[in-house]
VOBA-1610 file (N, C-alpha, C; in pm, whole numbers, padded with zeros to 5 digits, always signed):
BEGIN
Asp-02094-00916-01915Asp-02004-00805-01944Asp-01939-00748-01820His-02009-00754-01707His-01947-00708-01582His-01834-00802-01541Ala-01857-00932-01556Ala-01753-01028-01522Ala-01631-01008-01610Arg-01654-00992-01739Arg-01541-00977-01831Arg-01469-00845-01809Ser-01542-00739-01779Ser-01475-00610-01761Ser-01386-00611-01637Ser-01435-00669-01527Ser-01354-00678-01406Ser-01233-00767-01427Ala-01257-00882-01490Ala-01149-00979-01509Ala-01041-00927-01604Thr-01083-00854-01705Thr-00989-00810-01810Thr-00918-00681-01774Phe-00973-00604-01680Phe-00926-00468-01656Phe-00776-00461-01631Leu-00721-00546-01547Leu-00578-00542-01517Leu-00500-00657-01581Thr-00570-00744-01655Thr-00502-00859-01716Thr-00486-00847-01867Gly-00581-00781-01932Gly-00578-00775-02078Gly-00603-00910-02142Cys-00671-01000-02069Cys-00697-01135-02119Cys-00847-01162-02121Gln-00889-01247-02212Gln-01028-01289-02222Gln-01056-01398-02118Ala-01158-01379-02039Ala-01194-01477-01937Ala-01266-01596-01999Arg-01229-01717-01955Arg-01302-01836-01999Arg-01440-01835-01936Lys-01543-01860-02016Lys-01679-01859-01965Lys-01706-01986-01887Thr-01721-01974-01757Thr-01748-02087-01670Thr-01803-02036-01539Ser-01892-02113-01480Ser-01939-02083-01345Ser-01881-02182-01245Gly-01793-02270-01292Gly-01731-02370-01207Gly-01592-02330-01164Asn-01509-02431-01139Asn-01374-02407-01091Asn-01271-02400-01201Asp-01310-02425-01326Asp-01214-02425-01436Asp-01196-02285-01494Ile-01171-02190-01405Ile-01151-02052-01448Ile-01016-02040-01519Asn-01011-01949-01612Asn-00886-01928-01688Asn-00882-01784-01733Leu-00773-01716-01698Leu-00762-01574-01733Leu-00616-01543-01763Gly-00547-01475-01673Gly-00407-01440-01692Gly-00360-01358-01575Ile-00231-01338-01564Ile-00175-01259-01454Ile-00213-01112-01471Ser-00240-01045-01360Ser-00273-00902-01365Ser-00145-00820-01354Val-00152-00696-01399Val-00031-00613-01408Val+00031-00588-01271Asp-00051-00576-01167Asp+00003-00556-01033Asp+00084-00676-00986Gln+00033-00797-01014Gln+00104-00918-00971Gln+00226-00945-01059Phe+00220-00904-01185Phe+00339-00914-01272Phe+00452-00831-01212Ala+00418-00709-01168Ala+00519-00624-01105Ala+00564-00680-00971Ala+00469-00733-00894Ala+00503-00787-00762Ala+00601-00904-00772Gln+00588-00984-00877Gln+00680-01097-00894Gln+00822-01051-00922Gln+00837-00929-00976Gln+00971-00881-01010Gln+01031-00789-00904Ile+00949-00705-00842Ile+01005-00609-00746Ile+00944-00620-00607Gly+00852-00715-00587Gly+00785-00728-00457Gly+00875-00769-00344Asp+00992-00829-00377Asp+01083-00871-00271Asp+01161-00755-00211Arg+01140-00635-00262Arg+01210-00518-00208Arg+01139-00460-00086Thr+01018-00508-00059Thr+00939-00457+00054Thr+00888-00575+00136Arg+00841-00544+00256Arg+00793-00650+00346Arg+00674-00724+00286Leu+00582-00650+00223Leu+00468-00711+00155Leu+00487-00694+00005Pro+00485-00802-00072Pro+00500-00788-00217Pro+00389-00701-00279Ser+00267-00713-00226Ser+00155-00633-00276Ser+00046-00632-00171Leu-00050-00542-00190Leu-00162-00529-00097Leu-00290-00524-00179Glu-00389-00605-00142Glu-00517-00611-00213Glu-00630-00580-00116Ile-00704-00472-00142Ile-00811-00430-00052Ile-00937-00401-00133Gly-01049-00391-00064Gly-01176-00363-00130Gly-01280-00318-00030Cys-01401-00293-00080Cys-01511-00250+00008Cys-01636-00336-00009Glu-01625-00444-00086Glu-01739-00532-00104Glu-01687-00675-00111Asn-01750-00765-00038Asn-01702-00901-00026Asn-01694-00974-00161Ser-01598-01063-00170Ser-01581-01147-00289Ser-01665-01273-00276Arg-01699-01330-00392Arg-01757-01464-00397Arg-01665-01550-00481Pro-01605-01653-00424Pro-01503-01728-00496Pro-01557-01819-00605Ala-01686-01850-00600Ala-01741-01944-00699Ala-01886-01910-00726Gly-01947-01985-00819Gly-02086-01963-00854Gly-02100-01878-00979Asn-02224-01862-01024Asn-02255-01788-01146Asn-02299-01647-01107Cys-02221-01545-01147Cys-02254-01408-01110Cys-02292-01320-01228Asp-02266-01363-01351Asp-02295-01276-01465Asp-02295-01357-01594Ser-02413-01386-01645Ser-02429-01447-01778Ser-02345-01572-01796Gly-02336-01655-01692Gly-02261-01779-01703Gly-02115-01769-01668Tyr-02071-01653-01620Tyr-01931-01636-01579Tyr-01918-01653-01429Ser-01804-01706-01387Ser-01779-01731-01246Ser-01777-01601-01166Cys-01821-01611-01041Cys-01815-01496-00950Cys-01671-01454-00923Ala-01576-01546-00944Ala-01435-01510-00926Ala-01397-01396-01019Tyr-01459-01389-01136Tyr-01427-01282-01231Tyr-01485-01148-01187Thr-01606-01148-01136Thr-01668-01021-01095Thr-01606-00967-00967Ser-01548-01057-00885Ser-01505-01020-00750Ser-01360-00979-00739Asn-01279-01002-00843Asn-01134-00981-00831Asn-01077-00908-00952Val-00982-00818-00925Val-00904-00757-01033Val-00759-00801-01028Ala-00715-00855-00914Ala-00577-00901-00898Ala-00571-01052-00919Trp-00483-01096-01012Trp-00471-01238-01044Trp-00324-01278-01042Arg-00292-01380-00960Arg-00154-01425-00947Arg-00109-01502-01072Asp-00201-01577-01131Asp-00174-01649-01255Asp-00307-01674-01324Glu-00309-01760-01424Glu-00427-01773-01508Glu-00549-01829-01436Asn-00533-01894-01323Asn-00650-01947-01253Asn-00648-01920-01102Thr-00570-01821-01058Thr-00560-01792-00916Thr-00582-01644-00887Pro-00704-01606-00848Pro-00724-01467-00804Pro-00658-01444-00670Val-00618-01318-00645Val-00561-01281-00515Val-00672-01218-00432Pro-00719-01285-00326Pro-00833-01233-00249Pro-00803-01095-00191Lys-00904-01011-00190Lys-00889-00878-00132Lys-00946-00878+00010Ser-00895-00789+00093Ser-00943-00773+00230Ser-01038-00654+00235Val-01157-00674+00289Val-01254-00565+00303Val-01266-00519+00447Asp-01209-00594+00539Asp-01214-00562+00682Asp-01095-00473+00717Pro-01118-00349+00759Pro-01007-00260+00793Pro-00914-00317+00898Ala-00967-00391+00996Ala-00882-00447+01101Ala-00785-00551+01044Val-00831-00628+00947Val-00744-00728+00884Val-00630-00659+00810Val-00663-00552+00737Val-00561-00479+00662Val-00461-00416+00757Phe-00510-00354+00864Phe-00421-00290+00960Phe-00327-00392+01022Glu-00382-00507+01059Glu-00299-00610+01121Glu-00192-00660+01024Arg-00227-00669+00897Arg-00128-00713+00799Arg-00015-00611+00786Leu-00048-00485+00799Leu+00053-00380+00785Leu+00139-00364+00910Phe+00075-00368+01028Phe+00145-00326+01148Phe+00143-00426+01263Gly+00063-00530+01255Gly+00045-00618+01370Gly+00117-00750+01357Asp+00100-00831+01463Asp+00158-00964+01462Asp+00065-01064+01529Ala-00065-01032+01533Ala-00161-01124+01595Ala-00166-01253+01514Ala-00168-01364+01586Ala-00166-01494+01519Ala-00303-01535+01468Ser-00409-01477+01521Ser-00543-01518+01481Ser-00635-01397+01477Glu-00750-01416+01412Glu-00849-01309+01406Glu-00899-01275+01546Ala-00915-01376+01632Ala-00964-01352+01768Ala-00867-01264+01847Glu-00737-01289+01832Glu-00637-01208+01901Glu-00639-01065+01850Arg-00654-01050+01719Arg-00656-00916+01661Arg-00774-00836+01714Arg-00892-00898+01714Arg-01011-00827+01758Arg-01007-00800+01908Asp-00950-00891+01983Asp-00939-00870+02127Asp-00854-00748+02157Arg-00743-00734+02086Arg-00656-00619+02108Arg-00727-00490+02068Met-00797-00493+01955Met-00868-00374+01910Met-00975-00334+02010Arg-01048-00434+02063Arg-01157-00403+02156Arg-01105-00351+02289Arg-00985-00396+02327Arg-00925-00347+02451Arg-00859-00211+02434Arg-00866-00160+02309Arg-00813-00029+02276Arg-00662-00019+02298Ser-00594-00132+02300Ser-00449-00126+02306Ser-00398-00098+02166Ser-00291-00025+02156Ser-00237+00018+02027Ser-00114-00063+01991Val-00099-00086+01861Val+00023-00151+01813Val+00144-00066+01849Leu+00123+00066+01864Leu+00234+00155+01901Leu+00282+00130+02043Asp+00194+00072+02129Asp+00235+00042+02266Asp+00350-00057+02269Phe+00353-00146+02170Phe+00454-00252+02169Phe+00590-00201+02123Val+00593-00084+02064Val+00721-00029+02016Val+00751+00105+02082Ala+00680+00136+02189Ala+00694+00268+02253Ala+00836+00294+02300Ser+00898+00197+02366Ser+01033+00220+02417Ser+01133+00236+02304Asp+01116+00157+02197Asp+01205+00171+02081Asp+01187+00308+02017Ala+01062+00353+02008Ala+01035+00483+01948Ala+01096+00596+02031Asp+01087+00583+02163Asp+01145+00685+02250Asp+01297+00693+02232Arg+01362+00578+02224Arg+01508+00577+02204Arg+01545+00638+02069Leu+01465+00604+01968Leu+01493+00658+01834Leu+01473+00810+01834Glu+01367+00856+01898Glu+01335+00999+01896Glu+01448+01082+01958Arg+01513+01029+02061Arg+01620+01103+02126Arg+01742+01121+02034Arg+01752+01038+01932Arg+01866+01046+01840Arg+01837+01128+01716Leu+01712+01174+01701Leu+01671+01244+01580Leu+01679+01395+01595Gly+01692+01463+01481Gly+01684+01608+01479Gly+01539+01653+01487Val+01519+01784+01491Val+01385+01839+01509Val+01292+01796+01396Ala+01338+01808+01272Ala+01253+01775+01158Ala+01214+01628+01157Asp+01310+01540+01187Asp+01280+01396+01187Asp+01191+01357+01305Arg+01207+01425+01417Arg+01117+01398+01531Arg+00974+01434+01495Gln+00960+01545+01421Gln+00826+01585+01378Gln+00766+01481+01284Lys+00847+01427+01192Lys+00798+01324+01100Lys+00755+01199+01175Leu+00836+01158+01274Leu+00801+01040+01352Leu+00671+01062+01428Asp+00653+01179+01484Asp+00530+01210+01558Asp+00410+01209+01464Glu+00426+01267+01345Glu+00316+01268+01247Glu+00278+01127+01208Phe+00378+01041+01188Phe+00350+00903+01148Phe+00276+00829+01260Gln+00325+00842+01384Gln+00260+00772+01495Gln+00118+00822+01515Thr+00097+00952+01496Thr-00037+01008+01507Thr-00129+00950+01401Ser-00078+00934+01279Ser-00159+00878+01170Ser-00199+00735+01199Val-00104+00655+01248Val-00133+00515+01280Val-00237+00507+01391Arg-00219+00586+01495Arg-00313+00580+01608Arg-00451+00627+01567Glu-00459+00729+01481Glu-00588+00780+01438Glu-00663+00674+01358Ile-00594+00597+01276Ile-00659+00490+01201Ile-00705+00380+01296Glu-00624+00346+01396Glu-00666+00247+01495Glu-00796+00290+01562Arg-00804+00416+01598Arg-00926+00466+01665Arg-01047+00454+01574Arg-01030+00484+01446Arg-01142+00473+01352Arg-01188+00328+01338Ile-01093+00235+01335Ile-01128+00093+01327Ile-01201+00050+01454Gln-01151+00091+01571Gln-01214+00055+01697Gln-01356+00110+01705His-01375+00233+01658His-01507+00295+01660His-01604+00215+01573Ala-01560+00174+01456Ala-01644+00095+01367Ala-01679-00039+01429Met-01582-00102+01497Met-01608-00230+01562Met-01709-00217+01674Gln-01700-00109+01749Gln-01795-00087+01859Gln-01936-00066+01804Asp-01948+00009+01696Asp-02079+00034+01636Asp-02143-00095+01588Thr-02066-00176+01515Thr-02123-00297+01456Thr-02134-00411+01555Asp-02057-00408+01663Asp-02079-00504+01772Asp-02218-00485+01832Ala-02257-00358+01849Ala-02384-00327+01912Ala-02501-00353+01819Asp-02482-00333+01690Asp-02592-00347+01594Asp-02535-00393+01460Pro-02515-00525+01442Pro-02452-00575+01319Pro-02532-00538+01194Leu-02459-00518+01085Leu-02521-00487+00957Leu-02522-00612+00869Pro-02640-00660+00829Pro-02644-00780+00745Pro-02610-00752+00599Glu-02619-00626+00555Glu-02603-00594+00414Glu-02465-00634+00362Tyr-02465-00704+00250Tyr-02343-00747+00183Tyr-02256-00838+00271Asp-02321-00905+00370Asp-02246-00994+00458Asp-02123-00924+00517Ala-02139-00798+00553Ala-02026-00719+00603Ala-01979-00773+00737Pro-01849-00796+00754Pro-01798-00842+00883Pro-01807-00733+00987Val-01805-00774+01113Val-01801-00676+01222Val-01678-00587+01204Gly-01699-00457+01215Gly-01586-00364+01200Gly-01591-00283+01074Ile-01685-00312+00983Ile-01700-00231+00863Ile-01775-00103+00901Pro-01721+00016+00871Pro-01788+00141+00908Pro-01930+00150+00853Arg-02014+00220+00926Arg-02154+00234+00888Arg-02171+00297+00750Lys-02099+00405+00727Lys-02112+00475+00600Lys-02009+00425+00500Leu-02051+00409+00375Leu-01957+00364+00272Leu-01844+00465+00256Ser-01874+00594+00266Ser-01769+00695+00253Ser-01660+00675+00359Gln-01701+00640+00482Gln-01604+00617+00588Gln-01522+00492+00560His-01586+00389+00508His-01516+00265+00474His-01412+00291+00364Ile-01453+00360+00258Ile-01363+00390+00148Ile-01245+00474+00196Asp-01273+00580+00272Asp-01167+00669+00320Asp-01068+00594+00408Leu-01118+00506+00494Leu-01032+00430+00583Leu-00939+00338+00504Met-00993+00272+00402Met-00910+00184+00320Met-00807+00264+00240Tyr-00848+00378+00186Tyr-00752+00465+00116Tyr-00639+00507+00211Asp-00674+00541+00334Asp-00572+00589+00428Asp-00474+00477+00465Met-00523+00355+00471Met-00430+00245+00500Met-00340+00216+00380Met-00393+00237+00259Met-00308+00224+00141Met-00201+00333+00142Leu-00240+00455+00182Leu-00144+00564+00194Leu-00034+00529+00295Leu-00074+00476+00410Leu+00025+00438+00511Leu+00117+00326+00461Ala+00060+00234+00383Ala+00143+00125+00327Ala+00251+00181+00237Phe+00217+00281+00155Phe+00315+00345+00068Phe+00412+00431+00150Arg+00358+00502+00248Arg+00440+00594+00327Arg+00549+00519+00405Thr+00515+00400+00455Thr+00611+00321+00531Thr+00692+00228+00442Asp+00668+00231+00312Asp+00733+00142+00217Asp+00711-00005+00256Ser+00592-00033+00312Ser+00554-00171+00341Ser+00529-00246+00212Thr+00481-00176+00112Thr+00465-00229-00022Thr+00467-00113-00120Arg+00494-00142-00246Arg+00491-00039-00350Arg+00383-00069-00454Ile+00305-00173-00428Ile+00204-00218-00524Ile+00075-00248-00449Ala-00035-00186-00490Ala-00163-00211-00424Ala-00277-00201-00524Thr-00381-00280-00501Thr-00505-00266-00577Thr-00619-00242-00479Phe-00711-00155-00518Phe-00826-00122-00435Phe-00950-00134-00523Met-01026-00243-00504Met-01149-00267-00579Met-01265-00219-00494Val-01315-00099-00524Val-01413-00035-00437Val-01544-00112-00432Gly-01587-00169-00544Gly-01707-00251-00548Gly-01675-00385-00609Val-01774-00449-00668Val-01752-00568-00750Val-01821-00544-00883Gly-01786-00624-00984Gly-01849-00608-01114Gly-02000-00630-01105Gly-02077-00533-01154Gly-02223-00545-01149Gly-02283-00520-01013Ser-02210-00452-00923Ser-02261-00425-00789Ser-02391-00346-00794Asn-02486-00388-00712Asn-02613-00317-00705Asn-02628-00247-00569Arg-02516-00207-00514Arg-02516-00138-00386Arg-02589-00004-00397Ser-02669+00029-00297Ser-02736+00159-00292Ser-02653+00254-00208Leu-02676+00384-00227Leu-02597+00485-00157Leu-02691+00584-00088Ala-02748+00536+00022Ala-02844+00619+00094Ala-02782+00747+00145Glu-02652+00746+00174Glu-02591+00865+00232Glu-02585+00982+00135Ile-02604+00957+00004Ile-02614+01067-00091Ile-02755+01074-00151Gly-02849+01008-00085Gly-02989+01017-00127Gly-03026+00930-00245Val-02950+00822-00268Val-02981+00731-00378Val-03019+00596-00318Ser-03147+00561-00325Ser-03195+00436-00265Ser-03190+00320-00363Glu-03190+00351-00494Glu-03184+00244-00593Glu-03044+00187-00604Gly-03034+00067-00657Gly-02906+00002-00673Gly-02825+00063-00786His-02693+00063-00772His-02602+00121-00873His-02620+00052-01008His-02619-00081-01010His-02632-00153-01137His-02767-00125-01201Glu-02870-00124-01121Glu-03004-00095-01172Glu-03008+00042-01240Leu-02948+00141-01178Leu-02949+00277-01234Leu-02861+00289-01358Ser-02756+00206-01367Ser-02665+00217-01481Ser-02736+00183-01613His-02842+00104-01607His-02922+00073-01726His-03037+00174-01735His-02999+00300-01751His-03096+00410-01738His-03179+00435-01862Gln-03134+00385-01978Gln-03206+00407-02105Gln-03241+00554-02126His-03148+00641-02081His-03155+00785-02099His-03269+00850-02019Asn-03318+00780-01917Asn-03411+00841-01825Asn-03335+00944-01742Glu-03373+01071-01751Glu-03293+01178-01693Glu-03283+01168-01541Asp-03388+01121-01475Asp-03382+01106-01329Asp-03278+01001-01291Met-03274+00891-01365Met-03176+00785-01337Met-03035+00832-01374Val-03023+00905-01484Val-02892+00957-01524Val-02837+01051-01417Glu-02922+01135-01362Glu-02879+01228-01258Glu-02830+01153-01134Lys-02896+01044-01100Lys-02851+00965-00984Lys-02718+00896-01012Ile-02699+00851-01136Ile-02570+00794-01173Ile-02461+00901-01163Arg-02491+01023-01203Arg-02395+01133-01190Arg-02355+01152-01043Arg-02454+01145-00955Arg-02426+01163-00812Arg-02339+01049-00759Ile-02366+00928-00804Ile-02283+00814-00762Ile-02141+00831-00813Asp-02127+00867-00941Asp-01993+00886-00998Asp-01917+00995-00922Arg-01986+01105-00894Arg-01922+01215-00821Arg-01879+01168-00682Phe-01963+01090-00615Phe-01931+01038-00482Phe-01800+00961-00484Tyr-01784+00869-00578Tyr-01663+00787-00583Tyr-01540+00870-00620Val-01557+00962-00714Val-01443+01043-00757Val-01401+01141-00648Glu-01497+01192-00571Glu-01461+01280-00459Glu-01379+01206-00354Arg-01411+01081-00330Arg-01333+01001-00235Arg-01190+00982-00288Phe-01178+00957-00417Phe-01047+00941-00479Phe-00968+01072-00473Ala-01034+01183-00501Ala-00967+01313-00498Ala-00917+01346-00357Ala-00997+01313-00257Ala-00955+01339-00119Ala-00831+01255-00084Phe-00825+01132-00133Phe-00706+01047-00114Phe-00584+01111-00179Leu-00599+01160-00300Leu-00487+01224-00368Leu-00440+01348-00292Glu-00534+01424-00238Glu-00496+01543-00159Glu-00413+01504-00037Arg-00450+01393+00027Arg-00373+01347+00143Arg-00236+01296+00100Met-00229+01233-00016Met-00099+01189-00070Met-00011+01310-00099Gln-00072+01413-00159Gln+00003+01534-00194Gln+00051+01607-00069Ala-00023+01597+00039Ala+00012+01667+00163Ala+00112+01588+00248Thr+00152+01471+00202Thr+00248+01388+00276Thr+00388+01408+00220Pro+00477+01476+00293Pro+00611+01501+00241Pro+00691+01372+00224Glu+00772+01368+00120Glu+00866+01257+00101Glu+00990+01314+00033Gly+01098+01325+00109Gly+01218+01387+00057Gly+01190+01533+00026Ser+01231+01577-00092Ser+01210+01717-00132Ser+01077+01737-00203Ser+00996+01631-00217Ser+00868+01642-00285Ser+00759+01579-00198Ser+00657+01522-00259Ser+00548+01461-00183Ser+00539+01313-00217Leu+00463+01241-00136Leu+00441+01100-00162Leu+00373+01081-00298Leu+00279+01169-00330Leu+00211+01158-00459Leu+00307+01177-00575Asp+00402+01268-00560Asp+00499+01291-00668Asp+00579+01166-00699Asn+00597+01080-00600Asn+00680+00961-00618Asn+00598+00834-00643Cys+00467+00850-00662Cys+00379+00736-00690Cys+00309+00755-00824Leu+00251+00648-00872Leu+00165+00654-00990Leu+00037+00578-00955Ile-00075+00649-00952Ile-00203+00592-00913Ile-00295+00590-01034Leu-00348+00472-01067Leu-00442+00458-01178Leu-00582+00438-01121His-00676+00517-01169His-00815+00508-01124His-00903+00492-01247Gly-00992+00395-01246Gly-01077+00380-01364Gly-01174+00265-01352Ser-01231+00229-01465Ser-01333+00125-01473Ser-01319+00050-01604Gly-01360-00077-01603Gly-01355-00157-01724Gly-01475-00140-01814Ile-01572-00059-01773Ile-01688-00026-01858Ile-01698+00125-01864Ser-01712+00179-01985Ser-01719+00325-01997Ser-01863+00376-01992Asp-01959+00296-02033Asp-02100+00336-02028Asp-02181+00214-01987Gly-02229+00213-01863Gly-02303+00097-01813Gly-02434+00074-01885Asn-02486+00176-01950Asn-02614+00161-02019Asn-02602+00070-02140Ile-02485+00073-02206Ile-02467-00011-02326Ile-02352-00110-02311His-02291-00113-02193His-02186-00213-02163His-02070-00207-02261Asn-02025-00089-02299Asn-01913-00085-02393Asn-01780-00077-02319His-01679-00132-02382His-01548-00147-02318His-01439-00068-02387Glu-01475+00027-02470Glu-01373+00113-02532Glu-01387+00254-02477Asn-01284+00336-02504Asn-01282+00473-02453Asn-01303+00475-02302Leu-01224+00394-02233Leu-01241+00378-02088Leu-01204+00506-02013Pro-01276+00535-01904Pro-01246+00655-01824Pro-01130+00628-01730Ile-01011+00670-01766Ile-00890+00640-01690Ile-00825+00770-01642Val-00793+00775-01514Val-00719+00887-01457Val-00585+00834-01407Leu-00477+00900-01447Leu-00345+00873-01391Leu-00307+00991-01303Ala-00273+00962-01179Ala-00236+01068-01084Ala-00098+01037-01028Gly-00023+01142-01000Gly+00111+01126-00944Gly+00218+01141-01049Gly+00336+01183-01006Gly+00443+01212-01100Gly+00531+01095-01137Ala+00508+00977-01072Ala+00589+00858-01101Ala+00738+00890-01092Ala+00775+00958-00983Ala+00915+00996-00958Ala+00974+01077-01073Gly+00895+01169-01126Gly+00943+01259-01230Gly+00932+01205-01371Ser+00875+01086-01389Ser+00869+01026-01523Ser+00734+01044-01592Met+00643+01121-01530Met+00510+01139-01588Met+00472+01286-01583Asp+00426+01340-01695Asp+00375+01478-01700Asp+00226+01475-01673Thr+00182+01548-01571Thr+00041+01548-01533Thr-00028+01676-01582Gly-00154+01691-01546Gly-00230+01809-01584Gly-00270+01812-01730Arg-00289+01695-01790Arg-00321+01688-01932Arg-00433+01589-01957Leu-00506+01610-02067Leu-00605+01514-02115Leu-00552+01458-02247Leu-00527+01328-02251Leu-00470+01265-02369Leu-00574+01176-02438His-00576+01183-02570His-00663+01097-02650His-00577+01005-02734Tyr-00618+00879-02745Tyr-00545+00782-02824Tyr-00638+00720-02928Pro-00580+00668-03036Pro-00663+00608-03142Pro-00752+00497-03089Lys-00865+00479-03153Lys-00958+00371-03117Lys-00886+00237-03125Glu-00921+00147-03033Glu-00863+00012-03025Glu-00720+00011-02969Thr-00673+00123-02914Thr-00544+00120-02844Thr-00560+00036-02718Pro-00482-00070-02700Pro-00500-00158-02584Pro-00463-00088-02453Met-00542-00113-02348Met-00504-00067-02214Met-00368-00121-02174Cys-00335-00240-02226Cys-00208-00302-02188Cys-00088-00226-02242Asn-00107-00139-02340Asn+00003-00051-02381Asn+00037+00047-02269Leu-00066+00093-02199Leu-00044+00178-02082Leu+00029+00098-01973Tyr-00014-00027-01951Tyr+00051-00108-01849Tyr+00197-00136-01883Met+00227-00152-02008Met+00366-00170-02050Met+00449-00049-02009Ser+00393+00070-02029Ser+00464+00193-01993Ser+00481+00205-01842Val+00380+00162-01766Val+00388+00166-01620Val+00493+00067-01570Leu+00491-00055-01623Leu+00588-00157-01581Leu+00730-00112-01611Asp+00748-00047-01725Asp+00881+00003-01761Asp+00929+00106-01659Arg+00838+00195-01615Arg+00875+00296-01516Arg+00905+00235-01380Met+00850+00117-01353Met+00874+00052-01226Met+01001-00033-01227Gly+01069-00035-01341Gly+01193-00110-01351Gly+01175-00257-01378Cys+01057-00296-01430Cys+01031-00436-01459Cys+01084-00473-01597Asp+01123-00598-01611Asp+01166-00652-01739Asp+01043-00708-01808Val+00996-00643-01915Val+00872-00684-01980Val+00884-00666-02130Ala+00860-00774-02204Ala+00861-00769-02351Ala+00721-00748-02405Ser+00621-00801-02336Ser+00481-00783-02374Ser+00396-00811-02252Phe+00271-00766-02256Phe+00180-00794-02147Phe+00038-00797-02202Gly-00037-00905-02167Gly-00174-00915-02214Gly-00183-00905-02364Asp-00268-00813-02411Asp-00285-00796-02556Asp-00210-00670-02606Ser-00100-00636-02538Ser-00026-00513-02573Ser+00031-00522-02714Thr+00046-00405-02774Thr+00114-00394-02905Thr+00238-00306-02893Gly+00273-00266-02771Gly+00387-00178-02749Gly+00360-00090-02628Thr+00443+00009-02606Thr+00421+00104-02499Thr+00331+00217-02548Leu+00285+00299-02454Leu+00195+00410-02486Leu+00276+00538-02499Ala+00271+00598-02615Ala+00350+00719-02640Ala+00284+00840-02576Gly+00365+00942-02547Gly+00312+01071-02505Gly+00295+01090-02357Leu+00333+00993-02275Leu+00313+01007-02130Leu+00419+01096-02067
//
């Protein structure tokens, strides 16, 4: 059920049961949009995460690990790998290093990508008004601050590598720091219009990661099968709150980022949710979905909406694709668009 929930979440398709290479699913909504509007930006889409993928093998009841590890799918048998290393994501957004060794060498030498454009930035700044100079300074400060956070994480893990989850050198010690750093790079990607489409898979389907920083030593998956044990339920509440607080902090930073006469959040649409609504019974209906952002004035926020049972998630995706200017007659198991948004 974890494999199917992850695989189906953005595709609306039933995953073929296999632990081999004959995987079969369908295109995900982010990649459907990227194929139509991705050429308007330098990167058609951005895929990030906080837990490593496994491209093959049996990860859940006979289903391939490709299903549990990915939510972005280019086509019916091609997942789009996510990057969990902040340095890799940063380099994709702002760098031009030809190899991983070059990227890490520059990071370790504490040289900044901004150093390579310093003279151009100075010339540009002299031509700008006061308000635009302030915006340029804020942007450069944001980029440099993220570089410093990545360098700090690399120094920590160089000295004492973490074996947990096969984390590469450069993954921050605390999961909260890792999540926040990835959210901030997604924010910068939107702010610079490097891409307009991104997916962030914080864990993997069925993840049993523990969260010592909030006092939970047991694994997440283990606790989700709580059988109404109140102590386990309370720990699940703490885990849920931890993840939602990280998401809320990201939205606050989006809201605080000016864009034209409004904010970056006002001009974006961010979907946050899960393919399982209750881990104790593995049910896939009544999913917990949050839509944030005004979608450039096309979405009314501040509301709780209820829809009839068996309303496909893909009806929501149809409505999102329509707002993004995509040509779409149907998607996944959709029966139409979602009314009332």
